[in-house]
FIDOGU-940456 format. One record per atom (N, C-alpha, C): residue number from 1; chain; atom name; y, z, x. Coordinates in nm, 4 decimals. Each point is the difference from the previous one (the first is absolute). Layout:
BEGIN
@i = NUM; ch = A; at = CA; py = Y; pz = Z; px = X
...
This chain:
BEGIN
@i = 1; ch = A; at = N; py = 14.8598; pz = -2.7242; px = 9.6130
@i = 1; ch = A; at = CA; py = -0.0986; pz = 0.0346; px = -0.1014
@i = 1; ch = A; at = C; py = 0.0192; pz = 0.1474; px = -0.0372
@i = 2; ch = A; at = N; py = 0.0020; pz = 0.0256; px = -0.1294
@i = 2; ch = A; at = CA; py = 0.0113; pz = 0.1379; px = -0.0521
@i = 2; ch = A; at = C; py = -0.1390; pz = 0.0673; px = 0.0108
@i = 3; ch = A; at = N; py = 0.0024; pz = 0.1271; px = 0.0375
@i = 3; ch = A; at = CA; py = -0.1261; pz = 0.0721; px = 0.0176
@i = 3; ch = A; at = C; py = 0.0172; pz = 0.1442; px = -0.0494
@i = 4; ch = A; at = N; py = -0.1089; pz = 0.0556; px = -0.0468
@i = 4; ch = A; at = CA; py = -0.0099; pz = 0.1443; px = -0.0291
@i = 4; ch = A; at = C; py = -0.1130; pz = 0.0520; px = 0.0839
@i = 5; ch = A; at = N; py = 0.0271; pz = 0.1049; px = 0.0786
@i = 5; ch = A; at = CA; py = -0.1057; pz = 0.0582; px = 0.0819
@i = 5; ch = A; at = C; py = -0.0148; pz = 0.1485; px = -0.0347
@i = 6; ch = A; at = N; py = -0.1197; pz = 0.0501; px = 0.0249
@i = 6; ch = A; at = CA; py = -0.0257; pz = 0.1450; px = -0.0070
@i = 6; ch = A; at = C; py = -0.0349; pz = 0.0377; px = 0.1438
@i = 7; ch = A; at = N; py = 0.0879; pz = 0.0791; px = 0.0597
@i = 7; ch = A; at = CA; py = -0.0096; pz = 0.0343; px = 0.1420
@i = 7; ch = A; at = C; py = -0.0450; pz = 0.1439; px = 0.0168
@i = 8; ch = A; at = N; py = -0.1034; pz = 0.0218; px = 0.0789
@i = 8; ch = A; at = CA; py = -0.0465; pz = 0.1342; px = 0.0354
@i = 8; ch = A; at = C; py = -0.0097; pz = 0.0070; px = 0.1522
@i = 9; ch = A; at = N; py = 0.0882; pz = 0.0797; px = 0.0594
@i = 9; ch = A; at = CA; py = 0.0066; pz = 0.0128; px = 0.1455
@i = 9; ch = A; at = C; py = -0.0502; pz = 0.1403; px = 0.0359
@i = 10; ch = A; at = N; py = -0.1005; pz = 0.0055; px = 0.0881
@i = 10; ch = A; at = CA; py = -0.0568; pz = 0.1286; px = 0.0393
@i = 10; ch = A; at = C; py = 0.0067; pz = 0.0139; px = 0.1531
@i = 11; ch = A; at = N; py = 0.0923; pz = 0.0850; px = 0.0471
@i = 11; ch = A; at = CA; py = 0.0051; pz = 0.0310; px = 0.1433
@i = 11; ch = A; at = C; py = -0.1249; pz = 0.0763; px = 0.0411
@i = 12; ch = A; at = N; py = -0.0560; pz = -0.0337; px = 0.1142
@i = 12; ch = A; at = CA; py = -0.1208; pz = 0.0674; px = 0.0498
@i = 12; ch = A; at = C; py = 0.0336; pz = 0.0681; px = 0.1308
@i = 13; ch = A; at = N; py = -0.0570; pz = 0.1211; px = 0.0135
@i = 13; ch = A; at = CA; py = 0.0218; pz = 0.0762; px = 0.1230
@i = 13; ch = A; at = C; py = 0.1237; pz = 0.0862; px = -0.0016
@i = 14; ch = A; at = N; py = 0.0492; pz = 0.0330; px = -0.1195
@i = 14; ch = A; at = CA; py = 0.1247; pz = 0.0761; px = -0.0099
@i = 14; ch = A; at = C; py = -0.0176; pz = 0.1293; px = -0.0796
@i = 15; ch = A; at = N; py = -0.1235; pz = 0.0335; px = -0.0318
@i = 15; ch = A; at = CA; py = -0.0264; pz = 0.1186; px = -0.0810
@i = 15; ch = A; at = C; py = -0.0223; pz = -0.0368; px = -0.1453
@i = 16; ch = A; at = N; py = -0.0153; pz = 0.1024; px = -0.0840
@i = 16; ch = A; at = CA; py = -0.0347; pz = -0.0242; px = -0.1382
@i = 16; ch = A; at = C; py = 0.1187; pz = -0.0363; px = -0.0901
@i = 17; ch = A; at = N; py = 0.1194; pz = 0.0458; px = 0.0369
@i = 17; ch = A; at = CA; py = 0.1180; pz = -0.0293; px = -0.0824
@i = 17; ch = A; at = C; py = 0.0698; pz = -0.1252; px = 0.0542
@i = 18; ch = A; at = N; py = 0.0160; pz = -0.0981; px = -0.0890
@i = 18; ch = A; at = CA; py = 0.0624; pz = -0.1256; px = 0.0414
@i = 18; ch = A; at = C; py = 0.1297; pz = -0.0291; px = -0.0773
@i = 19; ch = A; at = N; py = 0.0463; pz = 0.0981; px = -0.0796
@i = 19; ch = A; at = CA; py = 0.1156; pz = -0.0265; px = -0.0870
@i = 19; ch = A; at = C; py = 0.1259; pz = -0.0388; px = 0.0777
@i = 20; ch = A; at = N; py = 0.0222; pz = 0.0545; px = 0.1176
@i = 20; ch = A; at = CA; py = 0.1215; pz = -0.0389; px = 0.0746
@i = 20; ch = A; at = C; py = -0.0040; pz = -0.1463; px = 0.0415
@i = 21; ch = A; at = N; py = -0.1190; pz = -0.0547; px = 0.0246
@i = 21; ch = A; at = CA; py = -0.0125; pz = -0.1392; px = 0.0387
@i = 21; ch = A; at = C; py = 0.0209; pz = -0.0883; px = -0.1230
@i = 22; ch = A; at = N; py = -0.0551; pz = 0.0403; px = -0.1122
@i = 22; ch = A; at = CA; py = 0.0168; pz = -0.0773; px = -0.1255
@i = 22; ch = A; at = C; py = 0.1472; pz = 0.0027; px = -0.0446
@i = 23; ch = A; at = N; py = 0.0644; pz = 0.1152; px = 0.0198
@i = 23; ch = A; at = CA; py = 0.1436; pz = 0.0100; px = -0.0348
@i = 23; ch = A; at = C; py = 0.0812; pz = -0.1000; px = 0.0840
@i = 24; ch = A; at = N; py = -0.0346; pz = -0.0170; px = 0.1244
@i = 24; ch = A; at = CA; py = 0.0703; pz = -0.0999; px = 0.0826
@i = 24; ch = A; at = C; py = -0.0201; pz = -0.1418; px = -0.0506
@i = 25; ch = A; at = N; py = -0.1224; pz = -0.0281; px = -0.0447
@i = 25; ch = A; at = CA; py = -0.0266; pz = -0.1332; px = -0.0590
@i = 25; ch = A; at = C; py = 0.0820; pz = -0.0165; px = -0.1273
@i = 26; ch = A; at = N; py = 0.0119; pz = 0.1017; px = -0.0806
@i = 26; ch = A; at = CA; py = 0.0797; pz = -0.0069; px = -0.1220
@i = 26; ch = A; at = C; py = 0.1464; pz = -0.0271; px = 0.0323
@i = 27; ch = A; at = N; py = 0.0488; pz = 0.0606; px = 0.1053
@i = 27; ch = A; at = CA; py = 0.1409; pz = -0.0260; px = 0.0415
@i = 27; ch = A; at = C; py = 0.0192; pz = -0.1443; px = 0.0389
@i = 28; ch = A; at = N; py = -0.0974; pz = -0.0568; px = 0.0702
@i = 28; ch = A; at = CA; py = 0.0068; pz = -0.1414; px = 0.0391
@i = 28; ch = A; at = C; py = 0.0028; pz = -0.0888; px = -0.1245
@i = 29; ch = A; at = N; py = -0.0869; pz = 0.0302; px = -0.0958
@i = 29; ch = A; at = CA; py = -0.0047; pz = -0.0786; px = -0.1254
@i = 29; ch = A; at = C; py = 0.1332; pz = 0.0133; px = -0.0745
@i = 30; ch = A; at = N; py = 0.0546; pz = 0.1180; px = -0.0079
@i = 30; ch = A; at = CA; py = 0.1289; pz = 0.0199; px = -0.0698
@i = 30; ch = A; at = C; py = 0.1109; pz = -0.0777; px = 0.0684
@i = 31; ch = A; at = N; py = 0.0052; pz = 0.0029; px = 0.1337
@i = 31; ch = A; at = CA; py = 0.1023; pz = -0.0751; px = 0.0708
@i = 31; ch = A; at = C; py = -0.0110; pz = -0.1483; px = -0.0260
@i = 32; ch = A; at = N; py = -0.1187; pz = -0.0502; px = -0.0176
@i = 32; ch = A; at = CA; py = -0.0198; pz = -0.1440; px = -0.0266
@i = 32; ch = A; at = C; py = 0.0412; pz = -0.0373; px = -0.1402
@i = 33; ch = A; at = N; py = 0.0213; pz = 0.0980; px = -0.0861
@i = 33; ch = A; at = CA; py = 0.0443; pz = -0.0203; px = -0.1374
@i = 33; ch = A; at = C; py = -0.0930; pz = -0.0871; px = -0.0827
@i = 34; ch = A; at = N; py = -0.1292; pz = 0.0146; px = 0.0233
@i = 34; ch = A; at = CA; py = -0.1000; pz = -0.0697; px = -0.0817
@i = 34; ch = A; at = C; py = -0.0474; pz = 0.0964; px = -0.1089
@i = 35; ch = A; at = N; py = -0.0452; pz = -0.0572; px = -0.1079
@i = 35; ch = A; at = CA; py = -0.0574; pz = 0.0796; px = -0.1088
@i = 35; ch = A; at = C; py = -0.1285; pz = 0.0639; px = 0.0495
@i = 36; ch = A; at = N; py = -0.0144; pz = 0.1320; px = -0.0144
@i = 36; ch = A; at = CA; py = -0.1167; pz = 0.0690; px = 0.0480
@i = 36; ch = A; at = C; py = -0.0283; pz = 0.1201; px = -0.0869
@i = 37; ch = A; at = N; py = -0.1290; pz = 0.0362; px = -0.0056
@i = 37; ch = A; at = CA; py = -0.0378; pz = 0.1175; px = -0.0777
@i = 37; ch = A; at = C; py = -0.1056; pz = 0.0790; px = 0.0804
@i = 38; ch = A; at = N; py = 0.0393; pz = 0.1192; px = 0.0408
@i = 38; ch = A; at = CA; py = -0.0910; pz = 0.0912; px = 0.0730
@i = 38; ch = A; at = C; py = -0.1003; pz = 0.0565; px = -0.0953
@i = 39; ch = A; at = N; py = -0.1262; pz = 0.0080; px = 0.0402
@i = 39; ch = A; at = CA; py = -0.1030; pz = 0.0708; px = -0.0762
@i = 39; ch = A; at = C; py = -0.0829; pz = 0.0830; px = 0.0934
@i = 40; ch = A; at = N; py = -0.0898; pz = 0.0848; px = -0.0476
@i = 40; ch = A; at = CA; py = -0.0693; pz = 0.0934; px = 0.0858
@i = 40; ch = A; at = C; py = -0.0777; pz = -0.0619; px = 0.1178
@i = 41; ch = A; at = N; py = -0.0436; pz = -0.1234; px = -0.0113
@i = 41; ch = A; at = CA; py = -0.0796; pz = -0.0590; px = 0.1053
@i = 41; ch = A; at = C; py = 0.0622; pz = -0.1224; px = 0.0611
@i = 42; ch = A; at = N; py = 0.1330; pz = -0.0144; px = -0.0117
@i = 42; ch = A; at = CA; py = 0.0659; pz = -0.1143; px = 0.0619
@i = 42; ch = A; at = C; py = 0.1284; pz = -0.0318; px = -0.0694
@i = 43; ch = A; at = N; py = 0.0436; pz = -0.1254; px = 0.0205
@i = 43; ch = A; at = CA; py = 0.1262; pz = -0.0508; px = -0.0586
@i = 43; ch = A; at = C; py = -0.0208; pz = -0.1427; px = -0.0428
@i = 44; ch = A; at = N; py = 0.0464; pz = -0.0325; px = -0.1205
@i = 44; ch = A; at = CA; py = 0.0006; pz = -0.1379; px = -0.0474
@i = 44; ch = A; at = C; py = 0.1385; pz = -0.0564; px = 0.0319
@i = 45; ch = A; at = N; py = 0.0023; pz = -0.1170; px = 0.0596
@i = 45; ch = A; at = CA; py = 0.1240; pz = -0.0659; px = 0.0423
@i = 45; ch = A; at = C; py = 0.0020; pz = -0.1417; px = -0.0524
@i = 46; ch = A; at = N; py = 0.1128; pz = -0.0459; px = -0.0503
@i = 46; ch = A; at = CA; py = 0.0114; pz = -0.1387; px = -0.0418
@i = 46; ch = A; at = C; py = 0.1202; pz = -0.0652; px = 0.0631
@i = 47; ch = A; at = N; py = -0.0134; pz = -0.1272; px = 0.0288
@i = 47; ch = A; at = CA; py = 0.1102; pz = -0.0763; px = 0.0617
@i = 47; ch = A; at = C; py = -0.0518; pz = -0.1297; px = 0.0560
@i = 48; ch = A; at = N; py = 0.0838; pz = -0.0627; px = 0.0810
@i = 48; ch = A; at = CA; py = -0.0437; pz = -0.1214; px = 0.0671
@i = 48; ch = A; at = C; py = -0.0980; pz = 0.0346; px = 0.1108
@i = 49; ch = A; at = N; py = -0.1006; pz = -0.0855; px = 0.0191
@i = 49; ch = A; at = CA; py = -0.1094; pz = 0.0225; px = 0.0945
@i = 49; ch = A; at = C; py = 0.0488; pz = 0.0494; px = 0.1353
@i = 50; ch = A; at = N; py = 0.0897; pz = -0.0763; px = 0.0632
@i = 50; ch = A; at = CA; py = 0.0463; pz = 0.0360; px = 0.1371
@i = 50; ch = A; at = C; py = 0.0692; pz = 0.1338; px = 0.0018
@i = 51; ch = A; at = N; py = 0.0798; pz = 0.0301; px = -0.1018
@i = 51; ch = A; at = CA; py = 0.0684; pz = 0.1284; px = -0.0040
@i = 51; ch = A; at = C; py = -0.0965; pz = 0.1169; px = -0.0164
@i = 52; ch = A; at = N; py = -0.0987; pz = -0.0163; px = -0.0840
@i = 52; ch = A; at = CA; py = -0.0989; pz = 0.1056; px = -0.0252
@i = 52; ch = A; at = C; py = -0.0854; pz = 0.0236; px = 0.1246
@i = 53; ch = A; at = N; py = -0.0472; pz = -0.1076; px = 0.0607
@i = 53; ch = A; at = CA; py = -0.0835; pz = 0.0141; px = 0.1188
@i = 53; ch = A; at = C; py = 0.0770; pz = 0.0518; px = 0.1195
@i = 54; ch = A; at = N; py = 0.1310; pz = -0.0260; px = 0.0059
@i = 54; ch = A; at = CA; py = 0.0815; pz = 0.0583; px = 0.1049
@i = 54; ch = A; at = C; py = 0.0068; pz = 0.1500; px = -0.0135
@i = 55; ch = A; at = N; py = -0.0018; pz = 0.0493; px = -0.1225
@i = 55; ch = A; at = CA; py = -0.0025; pz = 0.1458; px = -0.0258
@i = 55; ch = A; at = C; py = -0.1298; pz = 0.0601; px = 0.0541
@i = 56; ch = A; at = N; py = -0.1134; pz = -0.0670; px = -0.0233
@i = 56; ch = A; at = CA; py = -0.1281; pz = 0.0498; px = 0.0480
@i = 56; ch = A; at = C; py = 0.0060; pz = 0.0122; px = 0.1521
@i = 57; ch = A; at = N; py = 0.0496; pz = -0.1023; px = 0.0650
@i = 57; ch = A; at = CA; py = 0.0120; pz = 0.0017; px = 0.1469
@i = 57; ch = A; at = C; py = 0.0934; pz = 0.1130; px = 0.0491
@i = 58; ch = A; at = N; py = 0.1128; pz = 0.0134; px = -0.0663
@i = 58; ch = A; at = CA; py = 0.0959; pz = 0.1041; px = 0.0386
@i = 58; ch = A; at = C; py = -0.0580; pz = 0.1411; px = -0.0202
@i = 59; ch = A; at = N; py = -0.0762; pz = 0.0167; px = -0.1055
@i = 59; ch = A; at = CA; py = -0.0671; pz = 0.1307; px = -0.0231
@i = 59; ch = A; at = C; py = -0.0963; pz = 0.0313; px = 0.1149
@i = 60; ch = A; at = N; py = -0.0794; pz = -0.0978; px = 0.0374
@i = 60; ch = A; at = CA; py = -0.0915; pz = 0.0193; px = 0.1117
@i = 60; ch = A; at = C; py = 0.0735; pz = 0.0341; px = 0.1299
@i = 61; ch = A; at = N; py = 0.1046; pz = -0.0749; px = 0.0294
@i = 61; ch = A; at = CA; py = 0.0781; pz = 0.0259; px = 0.1208
@i = 61; ch = A; at = C; py = 0.0566; pz = 0.1409; px = 0.0015
@i = 62; ch = A; at = N; py = 0.0568; pz = 0.0416; px = -0.1134
@i = 62; ch = A; at = CA; py = 0.0599; pz = 0.1334; px = -0.0092
@i = 62; ch = A; at = C; py = -0.1017; pz = 0.1095; px = 0.0147
@i = 63; ch = A; at = N; py = -0.1153; pz = -0.0137; px = -0.0664
@i = 63; ch = A; at = CA; py = -0.1047; pz = 0.1051; px = 0.0064
@i = 63; ch = A; at = C; py = -0.0536; pz = 0.0098; px = 0.1415
@i = 64; ch = A; at = N; py = -0.0200; pz = -0.1101; px = 0.0699
@i = 64; ch = A; at = CA; py = -0.0423; pz = 0.0060; px = 0.1395
@i = 64; ch = A; at = C; py = 0.1072; pz = 0.0675; px = 0.0846
@i = 65; ch = A; at = N; py = 0.1248; pz = -0.0366; px = -0.0257
@i = 65; ch = A; at = CA; py = 0.1144; pz = 0.0607; px = 0.0722
@i = 65; ch = A; at = C; py = 0.0020; pz = 0.1515; px = -0.0191
@i = 66; ch = A; at = N; py = -0.0434; pz = 0.0457; px = -0.1192
@i = 66; ch = A; at = CA; py = -0.0024; pz = 0.1436; px = -0.0276
@i = 66; ch = A; at = C; py = -0.1172; pz = 0.0719; px = 0.0643
@i = 67; ch = A; at = N; py = -0.0888; pz = -0.0736; px = 0.0652
@i = 67; ch = A; at = CA; py = -0.1086; pz = 0.0617; px = 0.0747
@i = 67; ch = A; at = C; py = -0.1373; pz = -0.0250; px = -0.0498
@i = 68; ch = A; at = N; py = -0.0181; pz = -0.0715; px = -0.1091
@i = 68; ch = A; at = CA; py = -0.1362; pz = -0.0287; px = -0.0506
@i = 68; ch = A; at = C; py = -0.0664; pz = -0.1042; px = 0.0905
@i = 69; ch = A; at = N; py = -0.1123; pz = 0.0362; px = 0.0612
@i = 69; ch = A; at = CA; py = -0.0671; pz = -0.0980; px = 0.0878
@i = 69; ch = A; at = C; py = -0.0710; pz = -0.1120; px = -0.0741
@i = 70; ch = A; at = N; py = -0.0373; pz = 0.0241; px = -0.1255
@i = 70; ch = A; at = CA; py = -0.0695; pz = -0.0981; px = -0.0804
@i = 70; ch = A; at = C; py = 0.0518; pz = 0.0046; px = -0.1442
@i = 71; ch = A; at = N; py = -0.0144; pz = -0.1141; px = -0.0680
@i = 71; ch = A; at = CA; py = 0.0361; pz = -0.0073; px = -0.1420
@i = 71; ch = A; at = C; py = -0.1037; pz = -0.0863; px = -0.0693
@i = 72; ch = A; at = N; py = -0.0483; pz = 0.0488; px = -0.1154
@i = 72; ch = A; at = CA; py = -0.0866; pz = -0.0809; px = -0.0836
@i = 72; ch = A; at = C; py = 0.0779; pz = -0.0325; px = -0.1278
@i = 73; ch = A; at = N; py = 0.0145; pz = -0.1282; px = -0.0279
@i = 73; ch = A; at = CA; py = 0.0771; pz = -0.0434; px = -0.1156
@i = 73; ch = A; at = C; py = -0.0849; pz = -0.0845; px = -0.0935
@i = 74; ch = A; at = N; py = 0.0126; pz = 0.0293; px = -0.1273
@i = 74; ch = A; at = CA; py = -0.0642; pz = -0.0825; px = -0.1042
@i = 74; ch = A; at = C; py = 0.1111; pz = -0.0636; px = -0.0794
@i = 75; ch = A; at = N; py = -0.0105; pz = -0.1331; px = -0.0188
@i = 75; ch = A; at = CA; py = 0.1008; pz = -0.0714; px = -0.0759
@i = 75; ch = A; at = C; py = -0.0717; pz = -0.0858; px = -0.1072
@i = 76; ch = A; at = N; py = 0.0399; pz = 0.0192; px = -0.1245
@i = 76; ch = A; at = CA; py = -0.0434; pz = -0.0893; px = -0.1073
@i = 76; ch = A; at = C; py = 0.1187; pz = -0.0935; px = -0.0289
@i = 77; ch = A; at = N; py = -0.0263; pz = -0.1306; px = -0.0054
@i = 77; ch = A; at = CA; py = 0.1073; pz = -0.0965; px = -0.0142
@i = 77; ch = A; at = C; py = -0.0210; pz = -0.0838; px = -0.1260
@i = 78; ch = A; at = N; py = 0.1026; pz = -0.0138; px = -0.0816
@i = 78; ch = A; at = CA; py = -0.0079; pz = -0.0869; px = -0.1186
@i = 78; ch = A; at = C; py = 0.1142; pz = -0.1001; px = 0.0018
@i = 79; ch = A; at = N; py = -0.0363; pz = -0.1273; px = -0.0195
@i = 79; ch = A; at = CA; py = 0.1013; pz = -0.1053; px = -0.0160
@i = 79; ch = A; at = C; py = -0.0349; pz = -0.0857; px = -0.1200
@i = 80; ch = A; at = N; py = 0.0978; pz = -0.0683; px = -0.0521
@i = 80; ch = A; at = CA; py = -0.0193; pz = -0.0934; px = -0.1113
@i = 80; ch = A; at = C; py = 0.0758; pz = -0.1279; px = 0.0296
@i = 81; ch = A; at = N; py = -0.0544; pz = -0.1122; px = -0.0462
@i = 81; ch = A; at = CA; py = 0.0684; pz = -0.1277; px = 0.0156
@i = 81; ch = A; at = C; py = 0.0632; pz = -0.0480; px = -0.1306
@i = 82; ch = A; at = N; py = -0.0471; pz = 0.0558; px = -0.1130
@i = 82; ch = A; at = CA; py = 0.0499; pz = -0.0468; px = -0.1300
@i = 82; ch = A; at = C; py = 0.1325; pz = 0.0634; px = -0.0376
@i = 83; ch = A; at = N; py = 0.0271; pz = 0.1217; px = 0.0479
@i = 83; ch = A; at = CA; py = 0.1263; pz = 0.0664; px = -0.0287
@i = 83; ch = A; at = C; py = 0.0125; pz = 0.1218; px = 0.0912
@i = 84; ch = A; at = N; py = 0.1205; pz = 0.0571; px = 0.0050
@i = 84; ch = A; at = CA; py = 0.0263; pz = 0.1189; px = 0.0782
@i = 84; ch = A; at = C; py = -0.0238; pz = 0.1225; px = -0.0884
@i = 85; ch = A; at = N; py = -0.1001; pz = 0.0791; px = 0.0342
@i = 85; ch = A; at = CA; py = -0.0314; pz = 0.1194; px = -0.0785
@i = 85; ch = A; at = C; py = 0.0518; pz = 0.1259; px = 0.0696
@i = 86; ch = A; at = N; py = 0.0529; pz = 0.0898; px = -0.0770
@i = 86; ch = A; at = CA; py = 0.0516; pz = 0.1260; px = 0.0509
@i = 86; ch = A; at = C; py = -0.0996; pz = 0.1130; px = -0.0262
@i = 87; ch = A; at = N; py = 0.0124; pz = 0.1074; px = 0.0790
@i = 87; ch = A; at = CA; py = -0.0881; pz = 0.1152; px = -0.0144
@i = 87; ch = A; at = C; py = 0.0017; pz = 0.0547; px = -0.1419
@i = 88; ch = A; at = N; py = 0.1196; pz = 0.0179; px = -0.0535
@i = 88; ch = A; at = CA; py = 0.0117; pz = 0.0610; px = -0.1324
@i = 88; ch = A; at = C; py = -0.0622; pz = -0.0868; px = -0.1089
@i = 89; ch = A; at = N; py = 0.0048; pz = -0.1333; px = 0.0165
@i = 89; ch = A; at = CA; py = -0.0644; pz = -0.0882; px = -0.0967
@i = 89; ch = A; at = C; py = -0.1507; pz = 0.0238; px = -0.0082
@i = 90; ch = A; at = N; py = -0.0605; pz = 0.0256; px = 0.1154
@i = 90; ch = A; at = CA; py = -0.1452; pz = 0.0231; px = 0.0062
@i = 90; ch = A; at = C; py = -0.0336; pz = 0.1283; px = -0.0768
@i = 91; ch = A; at = N; py = 0.0814; pz = 0.1037; px = 0.0216
@i = 91; ch = A; at = CA; py = -0.0209; pz = 0.1276; px = -0.0669
@i = 91; ch = A; at = C; py = 0.0217; pz = -0.0148; px = -0.1522
@i = 92; ch = A; at = N; py = 0.1126; pz = -0.0653; px = -0.0336
@i = 92; ch = A; at = CA; py = 0.0319; pz = -0.0195; px = -0.1408
@i = 92; ch = A; at = C; py = -0.1106; pz = -0.0759; px = -0.0758
@i = 93; ch = A; at = N; py = -0.0610; pz = -0.0953; px = 0.0636
@i = 93; ch = A; at = CA; py = -0.1065; pz = -0.0812; px = -0.0603
@i = 93; ch = A; at = C; py = -0.1177; pz = 0.0899; px = -0.0377
@i = 94; ch = A; at = N; py = -0.0383; pz = 0.0909; px = 0.0889
@i = 94; ch = A; at = CA; py = -0.1110; pz = 0.0903; px = -0.0284
@i = 94; ch = A; at = C; py = 0.0375; pz = 0.0974; px = -0.1109
@i = 95; ch = A; at = N; py = 0.1217; pz = 0.0502; px = 0.0028
@i = 95; ch = A; at = CA; py = 0.0443; pz = 0.0933; px = -0.1037
@i = 95; ch = A; at = C; py = -0.0016; pz = -0.0681; px = -0.1374
@i = 96; ch = A; at = N; py = 0.0424; pz = -0.1235; px = -0.0045
@i = 96; ch = A; at = CA; py = -0.0045; pz = -0.0740; px = -0.1281
@i = 96; ch = A; at = C; py = -0.1434; pz = -0.0172; px = -0.0499
@i = 97; ch = A; at = N; py = -0.0934; pz = -0.0258; px = 0.0904
@i = 97; ch = A; at = CA; py = -0.1408; pz = -0.0113; px = -0.0373
@i = 97; ch = A; at = C; py = -0.0499; pz = 0.1316; px = -0.0564
@i = 98; ch = A; at = N; py = 0.0372; pz = 0.1110; px = 0.0612
@i = 98; ch = A; at = CA; py = -0.0425; pz = 0.1308; px = -0.0483
@i = 98; ch = A; at = C; py = 0.0554; pz = 0.0310; px = -0.1385
@i = 99; ch = A; at = N; py = 0.1267; pz = -0.0406; px = -0.0240
@i = 99; ch = A; at = CA; py = 0.0592; pz = 0.0233; px = -0.1310
@i = 99; ch = A; at = C; py = -0.0650; pz = -0.0822; px = -0.1099
@i = 100; ch = A; at = N; py = -0.0430; pz = -0.1212; px = 0.0344
@i = 100; ch = A; at = CA; py = -0.0539; pz = -0.0894; px = -0.1013
@i = 100; ch = A; at = C; py = -0.1455; pz = 0.0288; px = -0.0361
@i = 101; ch = A; at = N; py = -0.0682; pz = 0.0751; px = 0.0818
@i = 101; ch = A; at = CA; py = -0.1410; pz = 0.0292; px = -0.0288
@i = 101; ch = A; at = C; py = -0.0150; pz = 0.0968; px = -0.1130
@i = 102; ch = A; at = N; py = -0.0952; pz = -0.0258; px = -0.0848
@i = 102; ch = A; at = CA; py = -0.0279; pz = 0.0911; px = -0.1110
@i = 102; ch = A; at = C; py = -0.0995; pz = 0.1059; px = 0.0458
@i = 103; ch = A; at = N; py = 0.0097; pz = 0.1174; px = -0.0586
@i = 103; ch = A; at = CA; py = -0.0969; pz = 0.1067; px = 0.0345
@i = 103; ch = A; at = C; py = -0.1425; pz = -0.0436; px = -0.0313
@i = 104; ch = A; at = N; py = -0.0921; pz = 0.0450; px = 0.0790
@i = 104; ch = A; at = CA; py = -0.1408; pz = -0.0344; px = -0.0221
@i = 104; ch = A; at = C; py = -0.0504; pz = 0.0787; px = -0.1212
@i = 105; ch = A; at = N; py = -0.0624; pz = -0.0703; px = -0.0940
@i = 105; ch = A; at = CA; py = -0.0540; pz = 0.0629; px = -0.1197
@i = 105; ch = A; at = C; py = -0.1238; pz = 0.0818; px = 0.0331
@i = 106; ch = A; at = N; py = -0.0142; pz = 0.1117; px = -0.0687
@i = 106; ch = A; at = CA; py = -0.1168; pz = 0.0866; px = 0.0257
@i = 106; ch = A; at = C; py = -0.1080; pz = -0.0256; px = -0.0986
């Protein structure tokens, strides 16, 4: 099953800066060669369910290995049964809606 997730991994008990932990997760995602887009509060990843969820597990394992005693993760998951939708399609759809709207009359 194809899935798009929005993944936010927050190491706890490691201080205020968590960028080195997030960078390790990004390396894991890049090695998996799945389509992904980093944003300020997480990463959107698309691919087959098992491949994507394996990345989540590997990120947790790596962050614990790096010394984080706890991790809080938020995952938003989207699937479709009618067709396979890509991240860019979702963005393009909204952009098209914005282009087609007429300015509000005063």
